[in-house]
C-alpha positions in Angstrom: 0.0 0.0 0.0 1.4 3.5 -1.0 -0.2 6.7 0.4 0.4 10.0 -1.4 -0.3 13.2 0.3 -1.3 16.1 -1.9 -0.7 19.9 -1.3 -4.2 20.4 0.0 -3.7 17.8 2.7 -5.8 15.2 1.1 -4.4 11.7 0.6 -4.6 9.0 -2.1 -3.9 5.4 -1.5 -2.7 2.9 -4.0 -2.4 -0.9 -3.8 1.0 -1.0 -5.5 3.8 1.4 -6.6 2.6 4.2 -8.9 4.0 6.7 -11.2 3.6 10.5 -10.8 1.7 10.5 -14.1 -0.7 7.8 -12.8 -1.4 9.9 -9.7 -2.3 12.9 -11.9 -4.6 10.8 -14.0 -6.3 9.6 -10.8 -7.0 13.1 -9.8 -8.5 14.2 -13.2 -8.0 14.2 -16.9 -7.3 18.0 -17.0 -4.6 17.9 -14.5 -3.0 14.9 -16.3 -3.0 16.7 -19.6 -1.3 19.8 -18.0 1.2 17.9 -16.0 4.9 17.9 -16.9 6.6 16.6 -13.7 6.1 16.2 -10.0 7.7 17.2 -6.7 7.9 14.2 -4.4 9.1 14.9 -0.9 10.7 18.2 -2.2 12.5 16.6 -5.1 11.6 17.4 -8.7 10.9 14.1 -10.6 9.7 13.0 -14.0 6.1 11.9 -14.7 7.2 8.3 -15.0 9.0 8.3 -11.6 7.8 5.3 -9.5 6.5 6.1 -6.1 7.0 3.0 -3.9 6.7 4.6 -0.4 4.5 7.1 1.4 5.3 10.7 0.8 4.2 14.3 -0.3 3.5 14.9 -3.9 2.7 18.1 -5.9 1.9 17.8 -9.6 3.9 20.4 -11.6 1.8 21.8 -14.5 3.2 23.4 -17.6 1.7 26.8 -16.6 3.6 27.0 -13.3 7.0 28.6 -12.9 8.6 25.2 -12.3 6.7 23.7 -15.2 7.8 26.5 -17.6 11.5 25.9 -16.6 11.0 22.3 -17.4 9.5 23.0 -20.8 12.3 25.4 -21.6 15.0 23.0 -20.5 13.3 20.3 -22.5 13.2 22.5 -25.5 16.9 23.3 -25.4 17.4 19.5 -25.7 14.9 19.5 -28.6 16.9 22.2 -30.3 20.3 20.3 -29.7 18.7 17.1 -31.2 17.7 19.1 -34.3 21.2 20.6 -34.6 22.8 17.1 -34.4 20.3 15.7 -37.0 21.0 18.5 -39.4 24.8 19.1 -38.6 26.2 15.9 -37.2 29.7 17.4 -36.9 28.5 19.9 -34.3 29.5 19.2 -30.7 27.0 19.9 -27.9 28.1 21.5 -24.7 25.6 22.9 -22.2 21.9 24.1 -22.7 20.1 25.5 -19.7 16.8 27.2 -19.3 17.0 30.9 -18.6 14.5 33.6 -18.0 11.8 33.5 -20.6 13.6 30.9 -22.7 16.7 28.7 -23.1 20.0 28.5 -25.0 22.5 25.8 -26.0 26.2 26.2 -26.8 27.7 24.4 -29.8 31.1 23.9 -31.2 30.7 24.0 -35.0 33.2 24.6 -37.9 31.3 27.6 -39.3 29.0 30.3 -38.0 25.3 29.5 -37.8 23.4 31.7 -40.3 19.6 33.0 -40.1 18.9 30.3 -42.6 20.4 27.6 -40.3 18.2 28.9 -37.5 15.1 28.6 -39.7 16.1 25.0 -40.6 16.8 24.1 -37.0 13.4 25.4 -35.9 11.6 23.5 -38.6 13.4 20.3 -37.6 12.4 20.9 -34.0 8.8 21.1 -35.0 9.2 17.8 -37.0 10.8 16.1 -34.0 7.8 17.4 -31.8 5.4 15.9 -34.3 7.3 12.6 -34.2 6.1 12.3 -30.5 9.3 10.6 -29.4 9.4 9.4 -25.8 11.9 11.1 -23.5 13.5 8.5 -21.3 15.8 8.8 -18.3 18.8 6.5 -18.0 21.4 6.3 -15.3 24.9 4.9 -15.4 28.2 5.2 -13.5 30.5 8.0 -14.3 33.3 6.1 -16.2 30.6 4.3 -18.3 29.1 7.7 -19.2 32.5 9.1 -20.2 33.2 6.1 -22.4 29.7 6.4 -24.0 30.2 10.2 -24.9 33.7 9.6 -25.9 32.5 7.1 -28.5 30.0 9.6 -29.7 32.8 12.2 -30.1 31.2 14.6 -27.6 34.4 15.8 -25.9 32.7 18.6 -24.0 30.4 16.2 -22.4 33.3 14.0 -21.3 35.0 17.1 -19.7 31.7 17.9 -17.8 31.4 14.3 -16.6 35.0 13.9 -15.6 34.6 16.8 -13.1 32.0 14.6 -11.2 33.0 12.2 -8.5 33.8 8.7 -9.8 31.4 7.0 -7.5 28.4 9.2 -8.6 25.6 7.9 -10.8 25.1 10.0 -13.9 21.6 10.7 -15.3 21.0 11.0 -19.0 17.9 11.6 -21.2 17.4 10.0 -24.5 14.9 11.1 -27.2 15.1 9.3 -30.6 18.8 9.1 -31.5 19.9 12.0 -29.3 21.3 11.5 -25.8 22.2 14.3 -23.4 23.7 14.5 -19.9 21.1 16.1 -17.6 19.8 16.1 -14.1 16.2 16.4 -15.2 13.3 16.3 -15.0 12.0 16.6 -18.6 8.7 16.4 -20.4 7.7 12.7 -21.1 7.5 13.1 -24.9 8.7 15.6 -27.5 5.1 16.3 -28.5 4.7 18.3 -25.3 6.9 21.0 -26.9 5.0 23.1 -29.5 5.3 26.7 -28.5 8.8 27.8 -29.2 10.8 30.2 -31.4 14.6 30.5 -32.0 15.7 34.1 -31.6 19.4 34.7 -32.2 22.9 33.4 -32.2 25.8 34.9 -30.4 29.4 34.0 -29.3 30.2 32.5 -25.9 33.4 31.2 -24.4 33.4 27.6 -23.1 32.7 27.8 -19.4 32.6 31.5 -19.7 36.4 31.9 -19.8 37.9 34.2 -22.5 41.0 31.9 -22.5 38.8 29.0 -23.8 37.5 28.3 -27.3 34.6 30.5 -28.5 31.4 28.6 -29.1 28.1 29.5 -30.8 25.1 30.1 -28.4 21.7 29.8 -30.0 19.0 31.5 -28.0 15.3 30.6 -28.0 12.1 31.1 -26.1 9.5 28.4 -25.1 6.1 28.7 -23.5 3.3 26.4 -22.3 1.1 27.3 -25.3 1.0 29.2 -28.6 -1.0 32.1 -27.2 1.6 32.8 -24.5 4.4 32.5 -27.1 2.6 35.0 -29.4 2.2 37.5 -26.5 5.9 37.2 -25.6 7.0 37.7 -29.3 4.7 40.8 -29.4 6.5 42.0 -26.3 9.8 41.5 -28.0 8.6 43.5 -31.0 7.5 46.4 -28.8 10.8 46.2 -26.9 12.6 46.4 -30.2 10.6 49.6 -31.1 11.7 51.0 -27.7 15.4 49.9 -28.0 17.3 52.8 -26.3 20.2 52.4 -28.7 18.0 53.1 -31.7 16.0 55.9 -30.0 19.2 57.5 -28.8 20.5 57.8 -32.4 17.0 58.8 -33.8 16.5 61.6 -31.2 20.3 62.5 -31.2 20.6 62.0 -27.5 23.9 60.1 -27.1 26.4 57.9 -28.9 29.0 55.2 -28.1 32.1 56.1 -30.0 34.0 52.9 -30.9 37.0 55.0 -32.1 37.4 56.3 -28.5 37.0 52.8 -27.0 34.1 50.5 -26.4 31.6 51.1 -23.6 32.2 54.9 -23.3 29.2 57.2 -23.5 29.1 60.5 -25.2 26.1 62.7 -24.2 24.8 64.9 -27.0 23.3 68.3 -26.2 19.7 67.0 -26.2 20.7 64.0 -24.0 22.6 66.2 -21.8 19.5 68.4 -21.2 17.6 65.3 -19.9 20.6 64.3 -17.7 20.8 67.8 -16.2 17.0 67.6 -15.4 17.6 64.3 -13.7 20.6 65.6 -11.8 18.7 68.8 -10.7 15.9 66.7 -9.3 18.4 64.4 -7.6 20.3 67.2 -5.9 17.0 69.0 -4.8 15.7 65.8 -3.3 18.9 65.1 -1.4 19.1 68.6 0.0 15.6 68.1 1.3 16.6 64.6 2.8 19.6 66.2 4.7 22.5 65.1 2.5 25.7 67.0 1.8 27.5 66.7 -1.5 31.1 65.5 -2.2 33.3 65.8 -5.2 36.2 63.3 -5.2 39.0 62.4 -7.7 38.7 59.8 -10.5 41.8 58.0 -9.4 44.0 57.3 -6.4 47.1 55.5 -5.3 46.9 51.7 -5.7 47.4 51.2 -2.0 43.9 52.7 -1.3 42.4 49.8 -3.2 44.5 47.4 -1.4 43.2 48.7 1.9 39.6 48.6 0.6 40.0 45.1 -0.5 39.0 45.8 -4.1 42.5 44.8 -5.3 42.0 41.3 -3.8 38.3 40.7 -4.6 37.5 43.0 -7.6 40.6 43.0 -9.6 39.2 41.4 -12.7 36.7 44.3 -13.0 39.3 47.0 -12.6 41.5 48.7 -15.4 45.3 48.3 -15.1 47.0 50.8 -12.9 49.1 53.7 -14.3 52.6 54.4 -13.1 53.3 58.0 -12.2 56.1 59.5 -10.1 57.2 56.1 -8.9 53.8 55.3 -7.8 50.8 53.2 -9.1 47.5 55.1 -9.6 44.3 53.2 -10.0 41.2 54.7 -11.8 38.3 54.2 -9.5 35.8 51.4 -9.9 33.9 52.5 -6.7 33.4 55.8 -4.8 33.2 54.4 -1.3 37.0 54.5 -0.3 37.0 58.2 -1.2 34.1 59.0 1.1 35.9 57.2 3.8 39.0 59.3 3.3 36.9 62.4 3.7 35.5 61.0 7.0 39.0 60.3 8.2 40.1 63.9 7.5 39.0 64.9 11.0 37.9 63.4 14.3 34.1 62.8 14.7 31.9 62.9 17.8 28.7 60.9 18.4 26.9 64.3 18.1 27.9 64.4 14.4 25.8 61.5 13.4 24.1 60.7 11.1 26.5 61.9 8.3 24.9 61.7 4.9 27.2 62.3 1.9 26.1 62.0 -1.8 28.1 62.2 -4.9 27.4 61.8 -8.7 30.6 59.9 -9.0 31.8 58.6 -12.3 33.6 55.2 -12.1 35.3 52.9 -14.5 35.1 49.2 -14.7 36.6 46.7 -17.1 34.0 44.8 -19.0 34.6 42.3 -21.7 33.7 43.8 -25.2 31.2 41.0 -25.8 29.4 41.9 -22.6 28.9 45.7 -23.5 25.3 46.6 -24.3 24.3 50.2 -25.1 23.8 52.2 -22.0 23.0 49.1 -19.9 26.6 47.7 -19.7 29.3 50.3 -20.1 32.9 50.8 -19.0 32.5 54.3 -17.7 29.4 55.5 -15.8 28.2 57.8 -13.1 26.6 56.4 -9.9 24.1 58.4 -7.9 26.1 57.2 -4.9 25.8 58.0 -1.3 27.1 56.8 2.1 25.6 57.2 5.4 27.7 56.9 8.6 25.6 56.4 11.8 25.5 54.8 15.2 23.9 51.3 15.7 20.8 52.7 17.3 20.2 55.0 14.3 20.3 52.2 11.6 16.4 51.8 11.4 15.7 55.5 11.2 18.3 55.8 8.4 17.1 52.9 6.4 13.6 54.2 6.7 14.6 57.6 5.5 16.6 56.0 2.6 13.5 54.0 1.6 11.4 57.2 1.8 13.9 58.8 -0.6 14.1 55.8 -2.9 10.4 55.3 -3.4 9.8 59.1 -3.9 12.6 59.2 -6.5 11.4 56.2 -8.4 7.8 57.5 -8.3 8.8 60.9 -9.6 10.2 59.2 -12.7 7.0 57.2 -13.2 7.8 53.9 -11.5 5.1 52.8 -9.0 5.5 49.0 -9.0 8.4 47.5 -7.1 9.8 44.0 -6.2 11.7 44.3 -2.9 14.4 41.8 -1.8 16.0 41.4 1.6 19.3 39.6 1.6 20.5 38.2 5.0 23.7 36.9 6.5 25.7 34.4 4.5 27.7 31.6 5.9 30.9 33.5 5.7 30.7 37.0 7.0 32.3 39.7 9.1 30.8 41.4 12.1 29.2 40.0 15.2 26.0 38.0 15.3 24.4 40.8 17.4 25.1 43.5 15.0 23.9 41.3 12.0 20.7 40.5 13.8 20.1 44.2 14.8 20.8 45.4 11.3 18.7 42.8 9.5 15.8 43.6 11.8 16.2 47.2 11.1 16.0 46.6 7.4 13.0 44.4 7.8 11.2 47.0 10.0 11.9 49.7 7.5 10.4 47.6 4.7 7.3 46.8 6.8 6.7 50.5 7.7 6.3 51.2 4.0 3.9 48.3 3.7 6.0 46.7 1.0 5.8 43.0 0.2 9.3 41.5 0.1 11.2 38.3 -0.7 13.7 37.2 1.9 16.9 35.8 0.3 18.3 33.9 3.3 22.1 33.9 3.2 22.1 36.1 0.1 23.7 39.1 1.6 27.3 40.2 1.1 29.9 39.0 3.6 30.1 42.5 4.9 26.4 43.2 5.6 22.7 42.7 4.8 21.0 44.7 2.0 17.8 45.7 0.4 17.4 45.6 -3.4 14.5 47.3 -5.2 13.5 46.2 -8.7 11.2 48.5 -10.7 8.7 47.3 -13.4 8.6 49.2 -16.6 5.5 49.6 -19.0 6.4 46.3 -20.7 6.4 44.4 -17.4 10.2 44.1 -17.4 12.1 44.1 -14.1 15.1 46.4 -13.5 17.4 46.4 -10.6 18.2 50.0 -9.8 18.1 50.8 -6.1 20.2 49.1 -3.4 20.7 49.8 0.3 23.7 47.9 1.7 25.0 47.8 5.2 28.8 47.5 5.6 30.6 46.3 8.7 33.8 45.6 6.6 35.2 49.0 5.3 34.9 50.8 8.7 37.1 47.9 10.1 39.5 48.0 7.1 40.1 51.7 7.3 39.8 51.8 11.2 37.4 54.7 11.2 35.9 55.6 14.6 34.1 58.4 16.5 34.2 59.5 20.1 31.2 58.1 22.1 29.4 59.6 25.0 31.7 57.6 27.2 34.8 59.3 25.8 35.9 56.1 24.1 36.4 55.3 20.5 33.6 53.5 18.7 33.1 52.1 15.1 30.4 53.7 13.0 28.0 51.8 10.8 28.4 52.6 7.1 25.5 52.3 4.7 26.1 52.3 0.9 23.0 53.3 -1.2 22.1 54.1 -4.7 18.7 55.1 -5.9 19.0 55.0 -9.7 22.2 53.1 -9.8 24.0 54.2 -12.9 22.7 57.4 -14.6 23.5 55.9 -18.0 21.6 52.8 -17.3 18.7 54.7 -15.7 18.6 57.0 -18.6 18.3 53.9 -20.9 15.6 52.5 -18.8 13.6 55.7 -18.9 14.1 56.0 -22.7 12.7 52.6 -23.3 9.9 53.0 -20.7 8.6 56.1 -22.4 9.6 55.1 -25.9 11.5 58.4 -26.2 8.4 60.4 -25.3 9.6 61.7 -22.0 7.3 63.5 -19.5 7.3 67.2 -20.1 9.6 68.0 -17.1 12.3 65.6 -18.5 11.9 66.3 -22.2 15.0 67.8 -23.9 12.8 70.2 -25.8 9.7 71.0 -23.9 8.1 73.3 -26.5 8.7 74.0 -30.2 7.4 77.2 -31.7 6.3 76.7 -35.4 5.8 79.4 -37.9 3.3 79.2 -40.7 5.1 81.7 -43.0 8.3 83.8 -42.7 6.1 86.8 -41.8 5.5 85.2 -38.3 9.2 84.7 -37.5 9.5 87.8 -35.2 6.6 86.7 -33.0 7.8 83.1 -33.0 11.3 84.1 -31.9 9.7 86.3 -29.1 7.5 83.5 -27.9 10.6 81.2 -27.8 12.6 83.7 -25.9 9.8 84.3 -23.3 9.5 80.6 -22.8 13.1 80.4 -22.2 13.1 83.3 -19.7 10.4 81.4 -17.8 12.9 78.5 -17.4 11.6 76.3 -20.1 13.6 74.5 -22.8 12.1 76.0 -25.9 13.1 76.2 -29.6 11.6 77.7 -32.7 11.4 76.2 -36.2 11.5 79.3 -38.4 12.1 77.4 -41.8 10.1 78.2 -44.8 8.3 74.8 -44.8 4.6 73.8 -44.8 3.2 73.8 -41.2 1.9 70.2 -41.7 5.4 69.1 -42.5 6.8 70.7 -39.4 4.2 69.3 -37.2 4.8 65.8 -38.4 8.6 66.1 -38.1 8.5 67.5 -34.5 5.8 65.0 -33.5 8.2 62.2 -34.5 10.8 63.9 -32.4 8.4 63.4 -29.5 8.3 67.1 -28.4 5.5 67.5 -25.8 4.3 71.0 -26.8 4.0 72.3 -30.4 3.1 76.0 -30.5 1.8 77.1 -33.9 1.9 80.9 -34.7 0.2 82.5 -37.7 -1.5 85.8 -38.5 -4.2 85.5 -35.8 -1.7 84.5 -33.1 0.6 87.3 -34.1 -2.1 89.9 -34.0 -3.5 88.7 -30.6 0.0 87.9 -29.1 -1.1 84.3 -28.6 -0.3 80.8 -29.8 -2.2 77.7 -30.9 -0.7 74.8 -28.9 -0.9 71.0 -29.6 -0.2 68.7 -26.6 1.7 65.4 -26.6 -1.5 63.5 -27.6 -1.9 65.7 -30.7 -4.9 67.5 -29.4 -5.2 71.1 -30.7 -6.1 73.3 -27.8 -7.2 76.3 -29.9 -6.0 79.9 -29.6 -4.6 80.6 -26.0 -2.9 83.8 -24.6 0.9 83.3 -24.3 1.0 84.4 -20.6 -1.6 81.9 -19.5 0.1 79.1 -21.5 3.6 79.9 -20.0 2.1 79.8 -16.6 0.5 76.3 -17.3 3.7 74.9 -18.8 5.9 76.2 -15.9 3.5 74.6 -13.4 3.5 71.3 -15.3 7.3 71.2 -15.4 7.8 72.4 -11.7 5.3 69.7 -10.5 7.2 67.0 -12.5 3.9 65.6 -13.8 4.1 62.2 -15.4 
């Protein structure tokens, strides 16, 4: 007799051992049709896994997160099978599921082309229609090595050889294709119908640039065709909003390869947006009680040795420069500089909290293949800040930082957040008491804001717990921007202290925090979120004055100048072009306000405005419109 306990607490009894799939069928035909795997006593297993003892069982359906991951991993095997059938000389390496899809790396004698991807995808559908069973096999390590060596799959041999000799290896077989895998997988290839191959890129074996470069084919897979079509539509929309394309079309920035990869050049219009972002940032920080710092872009290499970056962050740092018999390092972080400012004088317990902020530009070495528009660059500006406080001030400071974080993100139009609390890892510095106190302070601050959060147990850095905030853009994509990190390590490394009420020396708590992260990356997120149509307060050109004929140029120029005098970013198009052409051109440039001036407007010293939606508001007095636009910009309306 075998008893299976289901998630709702109900039990089912069977006279003999039973498979997971049979349990699903006993519950109902609908569940059996949707099932792709099971979780028995906490372990993911295939549908044909035999249950021969009492235990807890959850049926994994294809619509669940776990089910989607199984579908995507199974589809990566389907793709590898198709590649091997079409190109037998290709060697397979690894092919995991990733967010929204999967990839597989291949070693092949020539680059895969778009035509190859089409052929591979067609073969995948053919294999799906063949409805081949997917069967799990197990064997000892050495036998598995011998099997894959005979098949000529040298990468698989290398993977297996890294496993302990006494371990049992699991394999999955479908048709003539066999792959090393932990599983579970769908039971038959016919379960895989909703997939699409997306692209091919280079990838080094095991992610090491010293190894051979392989070809990585990316794809996406979903539970059904409807979900696949929805995702492909999302990709199309994301392509329209690609910040690299919009940045070029709207003349906002460029990445000049002749100057070196990953370096951003802000053009005048992009710089206007950046200045608006920075102006708000400074204003918000002044109101929150911060002081500003400006620190150098480089320092003696020994500073980075003291901070620990030289030991733990070296691969992401540029090579040092040798000047006057000393090595200077361009900065990858701002925090050591803020500590040096702290050390420049003695501090008392009365000084705290100390809140210092800096828009500090840093430089990090990224592999050229990892660079991606504004999202992954080698030089960028962090909206960095560090708070020095006493232990009893931690919770108030974290609460204040969260206030500022949510207000800032909300001002830019982001109202939906995912919050993560990362706690003490196995290896860490600092006492248990301070970790517990700090972690509780972070948790209390989150709860004060009524925020749901996910606790990442053991996911904190070795030097302190942290809060991460991910924003959701208009396409539902998640972006990690804000982080609040407690640090018990750097105060120790730099031996910074303050004089307490007892007259003795005490160690302050250091809090690292960024609200937007990198200005470059945040700008790219904003650009895609708004598809280049920034809110009026951020727009590089807030109002464009358009003449109907040359006779209206004097009044148009005066309108522009009065808008500028009111603090608005205004331009005038005085060209001898048809007004319809001008309106279309500047609408495509995504300018929020178009102000048309003709005979009637000039006579009445007025304008005829069109707003961002294209609505014609009719004839309006200029003074009233200026007042309206100034208020809209000042209030930072979204």
